[in-house]
N, C-alpha and C positions, 0 to 999 in steps of 0.2 A: 588504750585508746581505741575508740571505733573508727573501723575502716569499712565505709559503705558504698565507695565510689561516687560520692555525692560531692557537689562543690565545697562543702563548708568543711569536709573532713579530707583527709589525705587517701589517695587511692593506694592500692596494694603494690602496684608496679613503682609509684612514687616512693613508697616506704622503703622498699627493696633497693631503689637506687640511690637513696639519701644516706642509708644506714649500713650497706653492705661494704666491707672493707676487705682485707685479707684473712682467710679463713676457711671454714666448711660450710657447706650449705646441703641441707636433707629437705627433701619435699615429698609428701604424699598428697596424691590428687586422684580422683577418680578419672580422669582423662585430660589429654592436652591437646592444644592445637598447633600446628607449625609455626605460626606467628608468635605465638607467646614464647616458645621454646627459642626460637631465633633472639626474640627480643632478651630474654634471659641471658643467652650467650654473649650477645654483644655488651651487655651491661656489666657482667660479672665474671666473665671466663678469665680475665686478666688478674683477677683478686683471688677468687676461689682455687684452692689446692685439691679439694675432693668434694665431689657431687655424689648424691646418692637419691635415686628416684624409685618410689614405690607406686606402682599404678594398680588400681583395681581392674578387674576384667571379668567380662561375661564370656564364658565358652559355651558354646553348642554347636551341633553338627548338622544345622539346617541353613548354614551359609548366610545366616543374619550378619549384619554389619557390626564389626568388633568395637564395642563401647570403649576399649581402652584407648583406640587411637581416632580421634573426631578429625580427619583430615580436612574434610571438605563440606561437612555438615554445618559447621561454624559460618554464621551469617556474615558473609564479607561483601565488602562493596565492590565495584568494577575496579577501581584503580587498584584496591589491594589484592584483587585476583590476578591483575596483569603482572604483580611483583611476586606472585606466590613462587614461581618457579625459583627465582633468587632466594627467597627466604627459605625454601625447602632445603636449597644446597647449604645455606648458612646452618641450618637445623642438623643437616647429616654430619658436615665437619664437626659441629659440637658433639654429636652423640659418639662420634669415632674417637673423642679423644679418650685416653687411658684412664684419665681421672673421673670420667663420667660413669656412673654404675647405675643399672636399672634392673628392677625386680618386679614380677607381677604377681598377684594374689590369684592363684587358681585352685578351684573353680570358683572362689567367692569373688564378690565386687566390694570395693572398700568405699564407703562414702564419706570417710574422713578427709578432709582437707587442711593441710598445716605446713608452714614453711619456717624452718628452723635453722637459724645461722648462729656459729660459734666462732669468734674473733680469735685470731693466733695468739694474742697477748694473754688470754685468758682473764680477761677485764669483764666480769659481768656486766659492766655498764654498757659495753659495746657489743655484747650478745642480743639477740632478740628473736621473737617469735611471732607469727601470725596464724591464727586458727580462727576457723569459721566456715563460711559458703562457698567461698571463691576456689573454683577450679583453676588450673593453669591454662587459662583461654584468654584470648584478647578480652572478651567482654569481663570476664571473672576477675582479671587484675585491673581492670579500669583503662584498657589501652583503647577502647571503643565505647561508645554509648550503647545502652540496652535497657529493655524494659524491665528484665530482671532485678529483684531486689536482693542486694547482697548483704551480708552482715558479717564482719570479721572483728576478732580482737586482736591488737597489736601492742606488744610489750617486751620490756628488756630483761635481761639475764638476771636482774635482782628480784624481779618477781618470782616467788615461790613455785608459780606455775610452769616457769621455764624448766626447771630441773625434772619436773613430773612429766612434761611432754617429750623431753630428750631420752628419758627411760622408756616411756610408751613406744617411740620410734625405733630405738634400739632393739626392744624386745620384739616389735613387729617384723624388722629386717632380719632377726635370727630365726623366727618360727618356719616350721617346715612349709606352711603354706605360701610362704614367700619364696618364688622360683625365679632363678636366672635364665629360665627356658620358657618357651610359648609352646603349646599344643595348638596344632593347626591340621586342617583336613585338606588334603589333596584332592585334584579333580576326580581320582578313581575311588574316592571315599576312605582312602587311607589316611590312619593318624600318624603325624610326625612331630617329632620335639626339635626346636632348634633354640639357639640361644635368643633370648629376649631382646637384647639390644640389636642383635643382626635383624631380627623381625622387624623392629622398628624402624631401622635404616632402610631395610630393602623396601618396606611401604612407603615411605617417605620419597625415597628414590623415583617411585613410580610417578611422582607428580611432576618431575622434570625429564622424564622419558624423552629422548629425542625420536620423534615419529618421522616417518618417511613422507614426502608431499602426497603420495597416493593414499596414505593413510589419514593424513588431515584432510584431503579432498573428500573422502568418502564419509568422514566425521562431520564435516560442514554440510554435506548433503543430508545426513540424517538429521542433524538439527533443523535444518529448514523444512525438510519433507517427511519427517518422522511421523508426525501425525497422520500423514495420508498412508503410509506404510501399515501403521496400526489400524488404520479404518479398514483397509484391507484384509489385513490379519484376522481381525476380530468381528467381522461381519460377513458371515457367509451368504447371507441373504443379498447383500451388496452385491458381492461377487457373482451370485447367480444371476441378477440383473444384468450385471456388465456382460455376462456370457450370453444372453439373449440378444443384447445389442451387437456383440460381436460376430453374430449369424446374420446381421441384416445386409443389404446388398449397398446401401449408403455408406456404412462403416468399412467395409471391405474395399471401397472405391477411393478411399482416402490415402493420402500418403502418410508414411509412419509419423510424420510431424504432426499431421493434422490429426492423427489418432489420439497421439498424446496429448493435444490440446483439448481434444472432446473429454479425455478422463479427467484432466485438470479441471474442465470447467465445471464437470458433473460433481466432482468432489466440493469445489467451492460453493455451488449450487446447494449440494446437501447439507454444507456445514453453516454456511452464512446466507442462505436464500438469494444470492445475486452473484453476478459475475458479469465482466465486461471483455469481450474478445475484440482486442486492437491490433490485430495482427495486419500487417502493412498490405496495401493494394496489390491484388494480384496472388495472394496467398491462399484463396478459397475459403474467405469467411462463411459463404452460403453453405457450402457443403458441409463444413464444420458445425454450423448452427444446426443444420438439419440433422446430423447424428445425435445432437444433442436433444433436440425437440423429439426424436425417434425414441430415446431413453425415456422421457416422460410420458410419451403418448403410450409407452408399453407399461408404464405405472398406472396408467388410467387417468391421468392428469389431463384437462382441458389445455390446448396450447393455443394461444392467440397471439399472431404476429402482426405487428404494426410497423408500416413502412411508410416512406414517401409515396404518393401516387405513381410518380414516374418510375418506380421500382417494382409495380405490383406484378409484372409479367415475369421478373426473376424469380418469384415465389410462387405465382399461381401455376407455373409449369409442372411443379412437383407435387400438386396435391394429386390425391388419388383418381383414377379414371382421367388422366391426361395423356396416358401413354409415353411416360417420361422413363428415362434411365433407371429410376428408382420405384417402377409402377409396383413391383413386387412387395415392397415395404408399404404400400397402402398409407401414404401419409394424409394424416386428418388434422387440419388446423384452421382456425378462422383467420381471416385476412381483413385488416382494416388498415386505415391510413391515417397519417400524422394529423391531417386536416379534419378528421373525423372527432377529433378531441374537443368537441364543444357539444353542448346539449342539442341544439338545433339540428345538427348534421347527424346525430345518432337517431335521431327520429326518423330518417328517411329509410332505414332498414327494418324489414319485417323483423329480424332478431334484433330489437333493441337494445342499448346498453344495459337496462336493468334487467333485461332477461339473459342476455349473452354473458356479460361480465360481472354480474351481482349475484351470485347464488352459492350454495355450500360447497359444490366441487372444487377440489383442488386445481391450481391453475399454474401453467407457466406463460409468462408474457415474455415474448422475444420482440424487441425493439431495435429494428434496423435503422443505422444512421442516427444513432442515439444523441449524437453530439447537437442535433436540431433541438433537442429539449434540454440544452444547457442552461437555459434562463429560469430559474425557479420563480421568476416574478411573472412569467408569461401566462396567457389564459389556458394554454394547452397543457402546460406544466402543472398548473393547480388543478385542472380538470382530471388529469391522469391521478394524481395524488388523492385528490378530495373525493372524486366520484368513482372511482375504480380500485386502486391499489388498497386505500384504507377500507374499502366496503367488504373485502374478502380476507378472511382469516388465514388461509394457507395459500400464499403466493409465493412465487420465486420469478425471478426477473433476470433475463440474460440480455445484454445489450451488445450490439455490434457497431464498431467505428473504427475506421481507420486513424481518424483524428479526434480523438475524444477531448483533447485540449485545442481550442482555436484562439480564444483572447486571453484567457487567464486560467490559473489554477482551479479558479472557482468553478470553471466549465465541469471540471471532472468530479468535484465536490458534490455538485448537484446531481450529476448522474450516479454517484453513489448513494446519494439520499433517496431515490427512487427505489433502491433495494430495501431500504426500512421505511418506505411510505413518507418519505420526507422528514422524517424525524432525526434531527442532530445528534441526538442521543441514543440512536439505534442500534449503534455498534457497541455499547458500553458492556453488554453480556458476553457476546461472540468473540470480540476483541480486545476488551478491556480498554476501548477508547471512549471516555467520558463525552466527549463532544467534538465531532469532526469538524465544527466551525471553526474552534479554537485552532486545532491542527492546521487547516488549510489559511487561516488568517497568518499564522505564522510562517508557513510555507511561502506564502505571496509575499510577505515582508521580506523573507531571505531573498526571495528572486528579485524583487524591486531594489534591494541593496545591491545584490551581486552585478546587476545590469549597470549600475552607476561607477563599477570599479574600472579603473584605467584600462586594465589587461584583464577582462574576465575569463576564466578557466572553469570549464565544466566541473572539474573534480572539487574545485573550492565550493561551487555552488551546491554540491551534492553533500558536502560536508555541514554545510548550513542547515539542511533540512532538518525537520523534527523527526525522530524515530518513529512516530505514529503515522506519518506520512507513507514510511516505506511499509509499515504494517499493513497498511490499507492496501496499497498498490500490490503488494506481493500476494495478498490474501485474496483479492477480488479482480486481478486482471491477469489475461494471457496476452502478451503483446511480442510477436517475433518480426524481425525484419528478413529481406531476403538474404543479407549477408549472414545473418545467425544460420539460416538453413543451407545456404551453399556450402557444399562439401561435408555435410553431414547426412545426406540423403542420396543414396545409390541411383544414377539415372535421372536425377532432377536437374534440370538446367533452365536457367532463365533467359529471355532475350536478353543480347548484349545491345546497349545504347551506343551509338556513335556520340562522340563529344559535339557539343553545339558549336556553331560557328558565330564567333564574336563580331558583331558590326559595330565598328567604333563611330561615333558622331562628335565631331569637334565642335566648339563654340563657334566657329565660323559657319558650319553648316546649319546652325540654329539661329544664327542671327543675334540680335540683342536680348533673346529670352535668356533668363538665368537657370531654369531648369524645365524639365519635360512637362511638369505640371501647368507651368505658365504657357508653355508651347501649346499644349492641349486646349487650353482656355481659349485659345484665339482662332481655332479651327472653326470653321461654319459647323453649325450643329449635324452632327450623325445620329443615326436613329432619332431622326425629328420627330417621328410620330408620337414619341415620348418626350417632347419639348415644345409643345405649342407655346409655352409662355415667353420663350424667345422672340417670338415674332409679334409679341404685344409690346409697344413701347413705353405705356404709363401703368405702373401699379402704385398703390397706396404704399407708404412705408411700413415695412413689418419687419418683425424679428426673423431670425432665420428659419423657425420651424413653421413660420407662415408665409415665407417669400417665396412665391410661386417659382421664379427662376431657379432659386437656389434648389428647391425641391424637385424640379424636373432634372437639373443637373445631377443631383443626387443619385435620383431615379437611374439615369443612364450609366453612370457609373456602376450602379448594382447589376444592370444589364451586362454589361462587359464581364463581370465577376461571374454572372450566371452561365454566360456562355463559355468560359473557361472551364468552368465546373462541368458542364454537359460534354466538353469535348473530352475531358480526362474520364467521364463516366464511360461512354461509349459513343461511336459514330451515330447510331439510332437515336439516342437521346439527343445529342446535338443537332441532328437535321430536324428531328420533330420541334425542338425550340426554334430554330430558325424559321420554321414553316409558320409557327404562330406568331413570331414577331412580323412576318412578312405579309400575313393575313391582316394584322393590325395596322401596318402601313397602307395596305391596300384600301382598307376600310376609310382609313383617314382621308386619303385621295379622293375616294368616291363622295365622301361627304362634301369636301370642298367642290368637286364639279356638281353636285347636286345644288350646293349654295349658290354657286354661280350662275347657275340657269335659273333658278326660282326666286334668288334673293330672300328667301326664307330662312328664318335662323334654325340651324341644326347643330348639333354637337354629338360628343360622346363622352363616354367615361373614360379616361385613360387610366393607366396605370392600375388595372384591376388584377388584385393579387391572384385570383384564381386562374388568370392566364398562362401563369408561368409554372404553378405547382411546384414550387420549391420553397420548403419550410424555413431554411436559413435564410434566404433573400427576404420572404414574406415577413418574417419577424422584424428583420431590420426596417422594412418599408413601412410596417405598422408602427414602429417606435418613431420613425420620422414624420410621417403623415399625421400621425395622431388618429390613424385608423378611420380618416374620411375621405370618400370619394369625391372628385372635383370634377366639374364640368366645364370643358372650354368652349367659349362662345366665338364661333368664326366670324361673328360681326366684330369683334372686337381686333382680331387679326386684319380683318379688312380695312377697318377706319385707320389703321396704324400704316397701311399702306403696303403690307408684307404678304398679302394673300398670294400673289404669284411667287414671290420667293420660297414661301412655305411649300408651294406645289412643285416647284422645281426640286427642291431639297427632297421631298416625299419621292419623287420619280428616282432621283439619284440613289436613295436608299433603297428604293424596291429593286433597282436594277442590281445593285451590288449585292443584295439577299438573294436575288435570283441565282 
């Protein structure tokens, strides 16, 4: 009977399980796996009185892997690998039985494979043999699927070939080449002979050796960061360049955790052409990024930094000839703003986009506050991808953001795509991820489902995320929190924040209002300079995108968010924004006074985005207002009888802003 491990025929392991009763079993095989040996033990050890194994062997002294025992090279799945320790212990227990005998052919390798069974009743119809191509492995005996083509013949003792095979095996067992010892080479090059069965047992025991937590910790670290260690070991030129960086002022001004971040970012940029520095606020992302920029400046790359306009002074002070702390390092990089990412604004520079950004020089683009470019449908995002990143062959992208995720996981997906020029399939070669859109679609679905659970736990959410999500974040991001740094850096302390004072508001205090949103809506307009439509009584019916009052209401809410963000950024930034808002309100009041004196129609364009210079707020405003500027007519406010009310509210706002 043909045994080829196909569905139409019996598999080798099925034949053994079906026809093995009490008796003796002899096997010759080139090599075996632990799983197959454990299976054989489980199926036959209570039936078989005597086992004989002959294993072919390749012996050489250059420390090549021993063919006789293929413990780990067998292609097993994750579930099987988790069970390997238990299986190995079962295999060892089997080999330790006195009725199990094993020999090796040394120095020859035996290509023959045969399974010979002899029943105790000496009934030829109960004896059998299997001969052909199948080694004693999971794949060979059909315990797992494989692409290998196996061909074996199975028959019973009445077949004349059976007795011939028994004689052949007995002859092989008694040959001088069949040894019950094994020749091994020790660490000093010495040759030793040990009992072959003991050798097998010792080798298999290594699979379930109990390691200390420290050993396991270092093993995990090597599996995670082994590629980085090999990069340093095998690349002397890279080490030389790192050595030059280590001699710079900026690098030596960093804390140890920042220096480690610099090296990690550089390795990510070298391997994947991009990275995101997502350290928490206050951990020195600017200086860390400067060290990375210096590394690539020393390599001869053009460094182009793109940041929000409000942060330009944070970066301009470190350019050369600014007498900064790092003046000796002579930083050279071009400075551009997020708002410049359009054709018309690039025209105003003497070094236009097509001259600066598009040439044959290798480049490093550094994008500060990269979360402002989280929308891959925005004009700025498309301009950056289509007109800049895709037009250069050798580009690396470093992004900085303490909050790379604002609204959904798609935010960080879009920032990752900047690394590969907007191509969702761009990480197929470097990270073996065919399409990151699929990865993040699955991740977002997992998040949405997790948020609907009655008692969502972060650990459960992490389990739901696809493996490729972690492969991306681990390979492309450096993100530390203050809690992670504290206690690991000598002499580094963070300010201790006092606990906030809770102010409780009872339903009695807010009257009949059900929530703060409803209460807020009943207040007189604040920041009235941005809500002129509130003072006009009649508007044509319109949907929300064209409802003037709704648009103004939305704008003021955005202004509140803007002020909080400015306050989080710095006192200077907050003061600058308040002064701009104050100037806007003063201008509105002056227009009203002029109108009351002349009764001539005047107006002003409210909610001009350039006034605030905040990319995040601007993007939302543009989406909501459809990118149109609106002109308020004071005559409409006057006809509604609210010109004095508007004037009064403007004065109150001006007083508060002052």
